[in-house]
Structure formats: structure tokens, C-alpha cells
C-alpha positions in Angstrom: 18.5 -189.0 -71.5 21.4 -191.5 -72.0 20.7 -195.0 -70.8 23.5 -195.0 -68.2 25.5 -192.4 -66.4 29.1 -191.7 -67.1 30.3 -194.2 -64.5 28.4 -197.0 -66.3 29.3 -196.7 -70.0 27.4 -198.9 -72.5 29.6 -201.5 -74.2 28.8 -202.7 -77.7 26.0 -205.2 -77.5 27.1 -208.7 -78.4 25.2 -211.2 -80.5 24.1 -213.3 -77.5 22.5 -210.2 -76.0 20.2 -209.5 -79.0 16.9 -211.0 -80.1 15.8 -210.5 -83.6 12.2 -209.5 -84.5 10.7 -209.9 -88.0 7.7 -207.6 -88.5 5.0 -209.5 -90.4 1.9 -208.2 -88.7 0.6 -205.7 -91.2 -2.5 -205.7 -93.4 -0.7 -205.5 -96.7 -3.2 -202.9 -98.1 -1.1 -202.0 -101.1 -0.8 -205.7 -101.9 -4.6 -206.2 -102.0 -4.7 -207.3 -98.3 -2.3 -210.2 -98.8 0.0 -211.3 -96.0 3.3 -210.0 -97.3 5.5 -212.3 -95.3 4.0 -215.3 -97.1 4.2 -213.8 -100.6 6.6 -215.6 -102.9 9.8 -214.0 -104.2 12.0 -216.2 -106.4 10.1 -219.2 -105.2 10.3 -218.6 -101.4 8.1 -216.6 -99.0 9.6 -213.3 -98.1 9.7 -214.2 -94.4 12.1 -217.1 -95.3 14.5 -214.8 -97.0 14.3 -212.4 -94.1 14.9 -215.1 -91.5 17.9 -216.4 -93.4 19.3 -212.9 -93.4 18.7 -212.0 -89.8 19.3 -215.3 -88.0 23.2 -215.3 -88.2 23.2 -211.8 -86.7 21.4 -212.4 -83.5 21.0 -214.9 -80.6 17.4 -215.9 -81.5 14.5 -214.7 -83.6 10.8 -214.2 -83.2 8.1 -213.1 -85.7 5.4 -210.4 -85.1 2.4 -211.8 -87.0 -1.4 -211.4 -86.8 -2.7 -213.7 -89.5 -1.9 -217.2 -90.8 -0.1 -218.0 -87.5 0.2 -221.7 -88.3 2.1 -220.9 -91.5 4.6 -218.8 -89.5 4.8 -221.4 -86.8 6.2 -223.9 -89.3 9.4 -221.9 -89.2 9.9 -223.3 -85.7 10.5 -220.0 -84.1 8.2 -218.0 -81.7 5.3 -216.2 -83.3 4.0 -213.2 -81.3 0.6 -211.6 -82.3 -0.2 -208.0 -81.3 -1.9 -207.6 -77.9 -4.4 -205.3 -79.6 -6.9 -206.5 -82.3 -6.8 -203.5 -84.6 -3.6 -203.9 -86.6 -2.0 -200.9 -84.9 1.1 -200.9 -87.1 4.7 -201.7 -86.7 5.0 -200.1 -83.3 2.5 -202.5 -81.8 4.6 -205.4 -83.2 7.7 -203.9 -81.7 6.0 -203.5 -78.3 5.1 -207.1 -78.4 8.7 -208.1 -79.3 10.0 -206.0 -76.4 7.6 -207.8 -74.1 8.6 -211.3 -75.2 12.4 -211.0 -75.7 14.6 -212.2 -72.9 17.7 -210.4 -74.0 18.8 -206.9 -73.2 18.4 -205.8 -76.9 15.9 -206.3 -79.7 16.9 -205.9 -83.4 14.0 -205.2 -85.6 13.6 -205.8 -89.4 10.5 -205.9 -91.7 9.5 -209.1 -93.5 9.4 -207.5 -96.9 12.9 -206.0 -97.2 15.3 -209.0 -97.0 18.3 -207.4 -98.8 19.6 -205.6 -95.7 23.3 -205.9 -95.0 24.7 -209.1 -93.4 26.4 -206.8 -90.8 23.3 -204.7 -90.1 23.0 -205.6 -86.4 26.7 -205.4 -85.8 26.9 -201.8 -87.1 23.7 -200.8 -85.2 25.3 -202.2 -82.0 28.5 -200.2 -82.6 26.6 -197.0 -83.3 24.5 -197.4 -80.2 27.5 -197.9 -78.0 29.4 -195.0 -79.6 26.5 -192.7 -79.0 25.7 -194.1 -75.5 22.1 -194.4 -76.8 19.0 -196.5 -76.0 18.2 -197.0 -79.6 20.0 -197.1 -82.9 18.3 -196.7 -86.3 19.5 -197.0 -89.9 20.0 -193.8 -91.8 20.5 -193.7 -95.6 21.2 -190.9 -98.1 18.1 -189.1 -99.5 19.2 -188.2 -103.0 16.2 -185.8 -103.6 16.6 -183.8 -100.4 20.5 -184.0 -100.2 20.1 -185.2 -96.7 19.9 -188.3 -94.6 16.6 -190.3 -94.3 15.8 -192.5 -91.3 14.7 -196.1 -91.9 12.9 -196.5 -88.5 11.8 -200.2 -88.9 15.5 -201.2 -89.1 16.6 -200.6 -85.6 18.2 -201.9 -82.4 16.4 -201.2 -79.1 17.3 -201.6 -75.4 14.6 -203.5 -73.6 14.1 -200.6 -71.1 12.2 -198.8 -73.9 9.2 -201.0 -73.4 7.5 -198.8 -70.9 8.1 -195.7 -73.1 6.6 -197.4 -76.1 3.6 -198.7 -74.2 2.9 -195.2 -73.0 3.2 -193.7 -76.5 0.8 -196.3 -77.9 -1.7 -195.8 -75.0 -1.8 -192.1 -76.0 -2.7 -192.9 -79.6 0.8 -192.6 -81.0 1.5 -194.8 -84.1 4.5 -193.2 -85.9 7.7 -195.2 -85.5 9.9 -192.3 -86.4 8.0 -190.0 -84.1 8.5 -192.3 -81.1 12.1 -192.9 -82.0 12.9 -189.2 -81.9 11.8 -189.1 -78.3 14.5 -191.6 -77.3 18.2 -191.3 -76.8 18.9 -192.1 -80.4 21.9 -193.0 -82.6 21.5 -192.5 -86.3 23.7 -195.1 -88.0 24.7 -194.3 -91.6 24.4 -196.9 -94.3 25.5 -196.1 -97.9 23.0 -197.9 -100.1 19.3 -197.1 -99.6 18.4 -199.9 -102.0 19.4 -202.4 -99.3 16.4 -201.3 -97.3 13.7 -201.1 -100.0 10.6 -203.1 -99.2 8.0 -204.7 -101.5 4.9 -202.6 -101.0 3.4 -203.2 -104.5 3.4 -206.1 -107.0 6.0 -204.2 -109.1 8.3 -203.8 -106.2 7.9 -207.4 -105.3 8.9 -208.4 -108.8 12.0 -206.2 -108.6 12.9 -207.6 -105.2 12.6 -211.1 -106.5 15.0 -210.4 -109.3 17.5 -208.9 -106.9 17.3 -211.9 -104.5 17.7 -214.3 -107.4 21.0 -212.6 -108.4 22.3 -211.9 -104.8 25.2 -213.9 -103.4 24.3 -216.3 -100.6 24.3 -215.0 -97.0 27.5 -215.5 -95.1 28.8 -214.8 -91.7 30.3 -211.4 -91.1 32.4 -210.1 -88.2 29.3 -209.9 -86.1 28.9 -213.7 -86.1 32.3 -214.6 -84.8 32.0 -217.6 -82.5 33.4 -215.5 -79.6 30.0 -213.7 -79.5 27.9 -216.8 -78.9 
């Protein structure tokens, strides 16, 4: 169901209506149990790179983390642990983010893929409004299947989805994509799937560090115009 009826059309969410959430609450199994957000890439923790990328795109930022909380708190932004003790995956972190954000929308990114576009949130917001949806998610080309592939942890969610997500988790649901498909969803196309590649292995972390080292510095895009503050 759409979020509003036809007499109350959704306008494009503005920057001051959006809280950013960095997902850093996983167990890092493929990294030998290390806390991925704190792993170094080109001399800086991954979470630093991600925060630098998302901060200009949103009104404020929080971090979903379950370990090393004092290290994340040094970033001087809110740190929100899961309400459950069992590392229930990214959906648990998203649920916590929805519970804590005081804006109508939550923009979600993972801590280990800091090369996402500088206009990510702006484009998700446009796609959400155009589709009159409750959620917008990144979709990239799947070269092997000649189709589009959803990147569900890069998304923009309306805060009203909190109850739906809590119900899904209470019933044992854990799949981000599975929950997303149950919502009024906008699939927003992005051209380069490499912009959303995360570091799940030491080899991928090494490749990501090289890309970050050669990347141009972040800059404000159209989504960060001062009229949106």
C-alpha cells in the first residue's frame, strides 16, 4: 500500500528530514570476527570513511554498533546497540535506527562500503517520491544475470515502517531483501555496482583501500544545497 492517499502526495524528502544510519553491528565472520567498522583502509577506520561520505547528505548521523562502543562514541555521534543480544543482522540495526531517529526518514548505509555516490540519498529521495513509496532501495546491474540486483542495505525508509519491521523480526525474519519486498518499494537504479561493493574479506579490504586512496575527496552535491538545511 502507498504511504499516503492520492490527496496527500509524498513530496521529495529533504536533507533536514533524513537521519543517516551507519550499520556497524555485525560479527565480521569472514574477517575472522574483527569489528569491520574499525578496520583500517588507507590508514583510517572504515567507519571514518563512511561517516565522511554520508554526513553531507543527511541532517544527522547515528551508528548501529554492538561492540567497542567507546571507540565509536569517539566520533561524537550517537551509537545505538541492538535491543537483542544475538547479533540478529542488519535488520536489527535498522530497527534500532528507526526507533531512535527523530526525523521522518532514515537513510541506511553499511560501514564497509564507503565508495557509495555523494548523491546517494538525494537520488533515493527522488525515487521514493516518484514512486509514492515507503521505502527506496539501490538497484544495480547484474552482469551475470542480465538483470537488476537489489542492494538492500543502501536504502531510504519512512519512519512508519518501524512497526512492520518489528513484527517481521518478532516472527523470526532476518532477510533485509525479504522484508523490503513486503513494503511499498521504489527500486532506484544506479549505474556502477562497484560503488556499493563492501569489504567482506581481507582481499576485498585491500582492494577497497586502494580505491579510497585514489578517490577524489568528497564534495557537496545538489542534495546538500543550503536551502535543504
